[in-house]
C-alpha positions in Angstrom: 20.0 26.2 -0.4 16.9 28.2 -1.0 13.6 26.7 -2.0 13.9 28.1 -5.5 17.3 26.5 -6.0 15.9 23.2 -4.7 12.9 23.5 -7.1 15.3 24.1 -10.1 17.5 21.2 -9.1 14.6 18.8 -8.8 13.3 19.7 -12.3 15.9 17.4 -13.9 14.9 14.3 -11.9 11.1 13.5 -12.3 9.3 11.4 -9.7 9.2 7.6 -10.4 6.7 5.7 -8.2 7.8 2.4 -6.5 5.0 0.5 -8.3 4.3 1.6 -11.9 0.7 2.4 -13.0 0.5 -0.8 -15.0 1.0 -3.0 -11.9 -0.9 -1.0 -9.2 -4.1 -3.0 -9.6 -2.3 -6.3 -9.4 -0.4 -5.2 -6.3 -3.6 -3.8 -4.7 -5.6 -6.9 -5.2 -2.7 -9.1 -4.0 -2.4 -7.1 -0.8 -6.2 -7.2 -0.3 -6.2 -11.0 -0.7 -3.3 -11.3 1.7 -5.2 -9.1 4.2 -8.2 -11.4 3.9 -6.1 -14.5 4.4 -4.2 -13.0 7.4 -7.5 -11.9 8.9 -8.9 -15.4 8.7 -5.8 -16.8 10.3 -6.0 -14.2 13.1 -9.7 -15.1 13.6 -8.9 -18.8 14.0 -6.3 -18.1 16.7 -7.0 -14.9 18.6 -4.2 -14.7 21.1 -1.8 -12.0 22.2 1.0 -13.8 20.2 -0.9 -13.9 17.0 -1.6 -10.1 17.0 1.9 -9.1 15.7 2.0 -12.2 13.5 -1.4 -11.9 11.8 -3.4 -8.9 13.0 -1.0 -6.0 12.3 0.2 -7.3 8.9 -3.5 -7.9 8.0 -4.4 -4.3 8.7 -1.4 -3.0 6.9 -2.2 -5.2 3.9 -5.8 -3.9 3.8 -4.7 -0.3 4.1 -2.0 -0.4 1.4 -4.1 -2.7 -0.8 -7.0 -0.3 -0.7 -4.8 2.7 -1.5 -3.1 0.9 -4.4 -6.5 -0.3 -5.8 -8.0 3.2 -5.5 -5.0 4.7 -7.3 -5.1 2.1 -10.0 -8.8 2.5 -10.9 -8.9 6.3 -10.3 -11.3 8.4 -8.3 -14.0 10.1 -10.3 -16.2 12.7 -8.9 
């Protein structure tokens, strides 16, 4: 299948995001809040076992929450 055929086949199925534009701000703030809570829990018990339980999910929640929030409010230059 050539790239042109693939382009033509994809024209009939538009992209639909996992989270709609109306809920991106809610999802973003919820993830940021979860990141803050998990960071506080990780700070209370900094051990090697709490790293995969609190540290890694906190960093992922902060990352995805920031991206969803930026996408929700838009970036203006």
